[in-house]
Residue frames relative to the residue before (quaternion, step in Angstrom):
aa qw qx qy qz dx dy dz
X 1.0000 0.0000 0.0000 0.0000 0.00 0.00 0.00
X 0.7861 -0.4020 0.1810 0.4332 3.51 0.45 1.31
X 0.6083 -0.6106 0.3438 0.3727 3.57 1.20 0.36
X 0.6737 0.5041 -0.2916 0.4550 3.58 1.22 -0.28
X 0.7342 0.4431 -0.2001 0.4738 3.54 1.22 -0.46
X 0.0760 -0.7603 0.6431 0.0509 3.51 -1.24 0.56
X 0.0614 -0.7970 0.6008 0.0033 3.55 -0.79 1.06
X 0.1635 -0.7715 0.6112 0.0671 3.55 -0.85 1.05
X 0.1733 -0.8169 0.5481 0.0481 3.55 -0.66 1.19
X 0.4180 -0.6584 0.5532 0.2929 3.59 -1.04 0.69
X 0.5854 -0.5433 0.4532 0.3959 3.56 -1.29 0.20
X 0.6160 0.5624 -0.4117 0.3671 3.54 -1.16 0.62
X 0.3643 -0.7266 0.5493 0.1939 3.52 -1.29 0.47
X 0.4746 0.6292 -0.4614 0.4074 3.55 0.90 1.00
X 0.5377 -0.5709 0.4704 0.4046 3.56 -1.25 -0.06
X 0.2624 -0.8046 0.5262 0.0833 3.53 -1.02 0.90
X 0.4965 -0.5588 0.5497 0.3728 3.56 -1.21 0.47
X 0.2085 -0.8200 0.5318 0.0353 3.54 -0.97 0.90
X 0.1328 -0.7658 0.6259 0.0641 3.52 -1.10 0.84
X 0.1558 -0.7679 0.6178 0.0664 3.55 -0.86 1.05
X 0.1934 -0.8036 0.5578 0.0760 3.58 -0.69 1.13
X 0.1666 -0.7603 0.6235 0.0735 3.55 -0.80 1.10
X 0.3322 -0.8048 0.4564 0.1832 3.61 -0.41 1.18
X 0.6215 -0.5460 0.4186 0.3747 3.52 -1.37 0.08
X 0.7499 -0.3918 0.2848 0.4506 3.53 -1.34 -0.05
X 0.8073 0.1130 -0.0310 0.5783 3.58 0.94 -0.92
X 0.5829 0.5670 -0.3794 0.4413 3.58 1.24 0.26
X 0.2857 -0.8237 0.4725 0.1287 3.55 -0.24 1.33
X 0.6813 -0.5112 0.3486 0.3912 3.53 -1.32 0.36
X 0.7167 0.4117 -0.2586 0.5000 3.60 1.16 -0.49
X 0.3117 0.7375 -0.5247 0.2893 3.58 1.20 0.47
X 0.6491 -0.5799 0.3207 0.3736 3.55 -1.06 0.74
X 0.6041 0.5565 -0.3722 0.4321 3.61 1.02 -0.67
X 0.7148 0.4437 -0.2614 0.4732 3.58 0.78 -1.03
X 0.6307 0.5423 -0.3382 0.4402 3.57 0.99 -0.80
X 0.7130 0.4419 -0.2679 0.4739 3.58 0.82 -0.95
X 0.6111 0.5302 -0.3599 0.4647 3.59 1.04 -0.65
X 0.6456 0.5186 -0.3220 0.4588 3.58 0.95 -0.87
X 0.6589 0.5089 -0.3151 0.4556 3.59 0.86 -0.92
X 0.6715 0.5092 -0.2961 0.4496 3.57 0.91 -0.93
X 0.7158 0.4576 -0.2615 0.4581 3.58 0.86 -0.96
X 0.6133 0.5427 -0.3523 0.4530 3.59 1.04 -0.70
X 0.6190 0.5442 -0.3373 0.4548 3.59 1.02 -0.75
X 0.7178 0.4296 -0.2341 0.4953 3.58 1.14 -0.63
X 0.6391 -0.5822 0.3109 0.3949 3.57 1.28 0.23
X 0.5422 0.5854 -0.4176 0.4346 3.57 1.19 0.50
X 0.3392 -0.7060 0.5841 0.2128 3.57 -0.91 0.94
X 0.1061 -0.8140 0.5707 0.0196 3.58 -0.83 0.99
X 0.1142 -0.7825 0.6110 0.0355 3.56 -0.88 1.02
X 0.0490 -0.7865 0.6157 -0.0043 3.54 -0.96 0.98
X 0.0094 0.7967 -0.6041 0.0167 3.56 -1.16 0.52
X 0.3524 -0.6915 0.5812 0.2446 3.54 -1.37 0.19
X 0.5201 -0.6134 0.4945 0.3296 3.55 -1.14 0.66
X 0.5838 -0.5916 0.4218 0.3623 3.58 -1.08 0.65
X 0.6499 0.5180 -0.3383 0.4414 3.60 0.93 -0.78
X 0.6368 0.5106 -0.3259 0.4770 3.59 1.13 -0.61
X 0.6277 0.5267 -0.3321 0.4671 3.58 1.01 -0.78
X 0.6854 0.4933 -0.2833 0.4545 3.57 0.94 -0.89
X 0.7918 -0.0791 0.0834 0.5999 3.59 1.03 -0.77
X 0.2467 -0.8213 0.4969 0.1330 3.61 0.03 1.29
X 0.7014 0.4785 -0.2727 0.4524 3.60 1.13 -0.56
X 0.8373 0.1793 -0.0548 0.5136 3.58 0.80 -0.99
X 0.4380 0.7162 -0.4566 0.2943 3.58 1.22 -0.12
X 0.1251 -0.8031 0.5817 0.0317 3.55 -1.00 0.86
X 0.5595 -0.6126 0.4315 0.3543 3.59 -1.10 0.59
X 0.6186 -0.5581 0.4181 0.3621 3.52 -1.32 0.36
X 0.6497 -0.4957 0.3958 0.4190 3.56 -1.29 0.32
X 0.8345 0.1160 -0.1188 0.5253 3.53 -0.84 1.01
X 0.4463 -0.7159 0.4262 0.3266 3.57 1.33 0.22
X 0.2164 0.8222 -0.5052 0.1482 3.58 1.20 0.53
X 0.6889 0.4759 -0.2891 0.4640 3.58 0.86 -0.95
X 0.6738 0.5034 -0.3025 0.4485 3.58 0.96 -0.84
X 0.6025 0.5339 -0.3546 0.4756 3.58 1.06 -0.67
X 0.6619 0.5029 -0.2983 0.4690 3.57 0.95 -0.90
X 0.6494 0.5279 -0.3288 0.4376 3.60 0.94 -0.83
X 0.6677 0.4783 -0.3110 0.4782 3.59 0.88 -0.86
X 0.6394 0.5190 -0.3262 0.4641 3.58 0.98 -0.77
X 0.6428 0.5205 -0.3242 0.4591 3.58 1.05 -0.73
X 0.6174 0.5302 -0.3465 0.4665 3.58 1.02 -0.74
X 0.6702 0.4948 -0.2970 0.4668 3.57 0.88 -0.96
X 0.6492 0.5224 -0.3123 0.4562 3.58 0.96 -0.87
X 0.6448 0.5130 -0.3172 0.4695 3.58 0.99 -0.81
X 0.6609 0.5103 -0.3112 0.4538 3.58 0.93 -0.85
X 0.6170 0.5572 -0.3508 0.4311 3.59 1.05 -0.65
X 0.6516 0.4937 -0.3167 0.4810 3.60 1.23 -0.34
X 0.5612 0.6023 -0.3735 0.4275 3.57 1.32 -0.19
X 0.4090 -0.7510 0.4657 0.2277 3.59 -0.60 1.13
X 0.6418 0.5183 -0.3354 0.4549 3.59 1.23 -0.21
X 0.6036 0.5565 -0.3448 0.4550 3.58 1.31 -0.06
X 0.3171 -0.6968 0.6105 0.2029 3.55 -0.98 0.90
X 0.2946 -0.8180 0.4661 0.1638 3.57 -0.10 1.29
X 0.6301 0.5208 -0.3401 0.4648 3.59 1.22 -0.28
X 0.7507 0.3320 -0.1850 0.5404 3.58 1.28 -0.17
X 0.3092 0.7187 -0.5503 0.2917 3.55 0.74 1.12
X 0.0951 -0.7874 0.6091 0.0029 3.54 -0.77 1.15
X 0.2330 -0.7505 0.5955 0.1667 3.57 -1.21 0.51
X 0.1014 -0.7547 0.6453 0.0605 3.53 -1.16 0.76
X 0.0250 -0.7917 0.6104 0.0057 3.54 -0.88 0.94
X 0.1820 -0.7706 0.6018 0.1041 3.54 -1.02 0.87
X 0.8553 0.0144 -0.0259 0.5173 3.57 -0.97 0.95
X 0.8198 0.0379 0.0044 0.5714 3.62 -0.58 -1.07
X 0.6450 0.5415 -0.3174 0.4359 3.57 0.99 -0.84
X 0.6039 0.5638 -0.3658 0.4285 3.57 1.13 -0.54
X 0.6135 0.5411 -0.3499 0.4565 3.59 1.11 -0.63
X 0.6689 0.4805 -0.2935 0.4854 3.56 0.93 -0.91
X 0.6622 0.5147 -0.3077 0.4493 3.57 0.88 -0.96
X 0.6370 0.5382 -0.3343 0.4391 3.58 0.97 -0.83
X 0.6983 0.4750 -0.2822 0.4552 3.56 0.86 -0.94
X 0.6310 0.5037 -0.3337 0.4866 3.59 1.07 -0.67
X 0.6295 0.5371 -0.3261 0.4570 3.57 0.99 -0.85
X 0.6831 0.4898 -0.2959 0.4538 3.60 0.84 -0.93
X 0.7038 0.4698 -0.2632 0.4634 3.59 1.09 -0.72
X 0.7443 0.3524 -0.1868 0.5357 3.60 1.20 -0.45
X 0.2264 -0.8310 0.4972 0.1049 3.56 -0.04 1.30
X 0.5961 0.5817 -0.3718 0.4099 3.61 1.22 -0.22
X 0.5353 0.6118 -0.4173 0.4062 3.61 1.20 -0.23
X 0.4895 -0.7271 0.4131 0.2472 3.53 -0.89 1.01
X 0.7901 -0.1787 0.1523 0.5662 3.59 1.06 -0.63
X 0.2856 -0.7596 0.5639 0.1529 3.55 -1.29 0.29
X 0.1667 -0.7503 0.6340 0.0856 3.53 -1.16 0.79
X 0.1199 -0.7924 0.5977 0.0232 3.54 -0.70 1.15
X 0.0659 -0.8250 0.5601 -0.0366 3.56 -0.37 1.32
X 0.8363 -0.0865 -0.0142 0.5413 3.57 -0.77 1.15
X 0.0185 0.8520 -0.5222 0.0329 3.59 0.61 1.13
X 0.4705 -0.6393 0.5305 0.2975 3.53 -1.36 0.29
X 0.3842 0.7131 -0.4947 0.3148 3.56 0.17 1.27
X 0.2090 0.7800 -0.5519 0.2084 3.53 0.57 1.20
X 0.8354 0.0901 -0.1053 0.5318 3.56 -0.04 1.29
X 0.7939 -0.0085 -0.0183 0.6077 3.58 1.19 -0.37
X 0.3583 -0.7296 0.5454 0.2044 3.55 -1.30 0.31
X 0.2156 0.8357 -0.4843 0.1435 3.57 1.21 0.55
X 0.6256 0.5552 -0.3434 0.4271 3.61 1.11 -0.59
X 0.7559 0.3511 -0.1617 0.5284 3.58 1.22 -0.45
X 0.1190 -0.8233 0.5524 0.0547 3.60 0.35 1.22
X 0.3284 -0.7768 0.5185 0.1408 3.54 -0.90 1.00
X 0.1313 -0.7517 0.6418 0.0761 3.54 -1.04 0.88
X 0.3279 -0.7765 0.5074 0.1791 3.56 -0.46 1.21
X 0.6195 0.5554 -0.3461 0.4335 3.59 1.23 -0.31
X 0.6296 0.5551 -0.3248 0.4358 3.58 1.25 -0.31
X 0.0938 -0.8340 0.5436 0.0088 3.57 -0.55 1.18
X 0.3904 0.7348 -0.4787 0.2803 3.60 1.22 0.27
X 0.5897 -0.6047 0.4040 0.3513 3.60 -1.15 0.56
X 0.0669 -0.7817 0.6199 -0.0131 3.53 -1.10 0.87
X 0.1504 -0.7711 0.6152 0.0661 3.55 -1.05 0.88
X 0.1087 -0.7836 0.6108 0.0315 3.55 -0.78 1.09
X 0.0114 -0.7959 0.6049 -0.0233 3.58 -0.82 1.02
X 0.0099 -0.7867 0.6164 -0.0316 3.53 -0.67 1.17
X 0.3441 -0.7164 0.5579 0.2389 3.55 -1.30 0.05
X 0.6507 -0.5735 0.3512 0.3527 3.53 -1.24 0.51
X 0.8137 0.2119 -0.0683 0.5370 3.59 1.02 -0.78
X 0.3449 0.7333 -0.5013 0.3035 3.55 0.73 1.11
X 0.3341 -0.7681 0.5056 0.2067 3.62 -0.45 1.10
X 0.6542 0.5175 -0.3109 0.4556 3.58 1.25 -0.31
X 0.7495 0.3208 -0.1812 0.5500 3.56 1.26 -0.25
X 0.1788 -0.7431 0.6378 0.0952 3.53 -0.76 1.11
X 0.4355 -0.7084 0.4846 0.2715 3.58 -0.75 1.00
X 0.5644 0.5672 -0.3841 0.4607 3.58 1.20 -0.45
X 0.6770 0.4764 -0.2851 0.4831 3.58 0.94 -0.90
X 0.6219 0.5368 -0.3398 0.4578 3.58 1.03 -0.75
X 0.6442 0.5015 -0.3088 0.4880 3.58 1.02 -0.79
X 0.6244 0.5393 -0.3378 0.4529 3.56 1.02 -0.79
X 0.6500 0.5062 -0.3097 0.4747 3.56 0.99 -0.86
X 0.6651 0.5082 -0.3081 0.4521 3.58 0.87 -0.94
X 0.6994 0.4800 -0.2749 0.4526 3.57 0.90 -0.91
X 0.6771 0.5101 -0.2973 0.4392 3.57 1.13 -0.54
X 0.6103 0.5703 -0.3479 0.4258 3.57 1.23 -0.38
X 0.3611 -0.7573 0.5111 0.1867 3.55 -1.08 0.75
X 0.5729 0.6068 -0.3807 0.3984 3.60 1.24 -0.20
X 0.6495 -0.4454 0.4069 0.4628 3.53 -1.32 -0.34
X 0.0146 -0.8477 0.5263 -0.0645 3.56 -0.07 1.34
X 0.0647 -0.7499 0.6573 0.0375 3.53 -1.05 0.91
X 0.0632 -0.7944 0.6037 0.0231 3.57 -0.99 0.82
X 0.0179 -0.7845 0.6196 -0.0172 3.55 -0.94 0.95
X 0.1639 -0.7439 0.6398 0.1025 3.52 -1.22 0.66
X 0.0982 -0.8037 0.5866 0.0152 3.56 -0.68 1.13
X 0.6009 -0.5698 0.4111 0.3812 3.58 -1.22 0.34
X 0.6094 0.5687 -0.4178 0.3615 3.53 -1.28 0.42
X 0.5444 -0.6016 0.4749 0.3410 3.54 -1.38 -0.01
X 0.8227 -0.2429 0.1643 0.4870 3.57 -1.24 -0.44
X 0.7608 0.2925 -0.1713 0.5534 3.59 1.17 -0.58
X 0.5996 -0.6198 0.3197 0.3926 3.56 1.22 0.69
X 0.5161 0.6337 -0.4191 0.3954 3.59 1.24 0.34
X 0.3058 -0.6950 0.6088 0.2299 3.55 -1.29 0.39
X 0.2922 -0.8050 0.5000 0.1289 3.55 -0.63 1.16
X 0.7884 0.3819 -0.2449 0.4155 3.53 -1.34 0.28
X 0.3741 0.7236 -0.4988 0.2960 3.59 1.17 0.47
X 0.1368 -0.8123 0.5656 0.0395 3.59 -0.71 1.09
X 0.7484 0.3844 -0.2905 0.4558 3.57 -1.17 0.66
X 0.5601 -0.6387 0.4152 0.3255 3.53 -0.96 0.90
X 0.6668 0.5094 -0.3083 0.4480 3.58 0.88 -0.94
X 0.6700 0.4905 -0.2962 0.4720 3.56 0.95 -0.87
X 0.6435 0.5225 -0.3221 0.4574 3.57 1.04 -0.75
X 0.6297 0.5156 -0.3295 0.4786 3.58 1.04 -0.72
X 0.6493 0.5102 -0.3142 0.4685 3.55 1.00 -0.84
X 0.6486 0.5102 -0.3181 0.4667 3.57 1.00 -0.79
X 0.6018 0.5467 -0.3648 0.4537 3.61 1.04 -0.68
X 0.6516 0.4924 -0.3070 0.4886 3.58 1.01 -0.81
X 0.6561 0.5134 -0.3101 0.4581 3.57 0.97 -0.87
X 0.6184 0.5497 -0.3305 0.4541 3.57 1.07 -0.80
X 0.6620 0.4933 -0.3018 0.4769 3.57 0.89 -0.91
X 0.6552 0.5115 -0.3145 0.4584 3.56 0.99 -0.80
X 0.6099 0.5454 -0.3550 0.4523 3.59 1.06 -0.69
X 0.6451 0.5008 -0.3261 0.4761 3.59 0.99 -0.81
X 0.6188 0.5340 -0.3375 0.4669 3.59 1.00 -0.82
X 0.6747 0.5029 -0.2983 0.4504 3.57 0.89 -0.93
X 0.6294 0.5144 -0.3321 0.4784 3.57 1.04 -0.74
X 0.6312 0.5299 -0.3266 0.4627 3.58 1.02 -0.76
X 0.6348 0.5207 -0.3213 0.4720 3.58 1.03 -0.78
X 0.6341 0.5268 -0.3187 0.4678 3.58 1.00 -0.87
X 0.6776 0.5044 -0.2954 0.4462 3.56 0.86 -1.00
X 0.6824 0.4842 -0.3064 0.4538 3.58 0.84 -0.91
X 0.6438 0.5130 -0.3276 0.4639 3.60 0.94 -0.84
X 0.6588 0.4984 -0.3094 0.4709 3.57 0.99 -0.82
X 0.6486 0.5123 -0.3276 0.4577 3.61 0.92 -0.83
X 0.6487 0.5148 -0.3209 0.4596 3.57 0.95 -0.85
X 0.6526 0.5010 -0.3085 0.4775 3.60 0.99 -0.81
X 0.6523 0.5184 -0.3123 0.4563 3.57 0.99 -0.88
X 0.6629 0.4967 -0.3106 0.4663 3.60 0.98 -0.78
X 0.6264 0.5212 -0.3394 0.4699 3.59 1.08 -0.65
X 0.6283 0.5361 -0.3345 0.4538 3.58 1.04 -0.74
X 0.7078 0.4700 -0.2556 0.4614 3.55 1.04 -0.85
X 0.5547 0.6470 -0.3824 0.3570 3.59 1.22 -0.45
């Protein structure tokens, strides 16, 4: 798929619910969070698609999105459109997940495409306001919001404001860690090893949350 995309397929010859992951500004599709989430969800029968933004491919360090995110909106829409042609994708059960910058793009694509089954907003950019996430009171589709306890980019007050303003079936969770689910300032080799294990477990726990939410969302739509 043009070198920018990676699709992980579960075993079996059936159609699968599908999750499309929109990455962050500097967080690539093969980052450990996305890699482990994909592995976890594929084991549970979810097809997972990941990709990198063109600006990141061109310059991972200094590349910046287009004005108004026009190119990035188009790129995510193209990924979704390509997946709809895949006979292994259940087109009625395509979900989008966006992390950080990717959550802004994913949110806008989700709002514009009523055929998408639901949206997952991971570590959103809402510190003090929710302007990046315009609310449509007419939209009743399921939405999952996941913030962290120590994220300078996410105010939990703003996250609550977003959750309370939505009219759909909204779930909100706050997990430990910073913007990338890490705990900072850990000293000592033993403590650092323990934190590495805790970090992996946090990703596992987020995967469990996502799968449980997707399963509930699909039951609601059935």
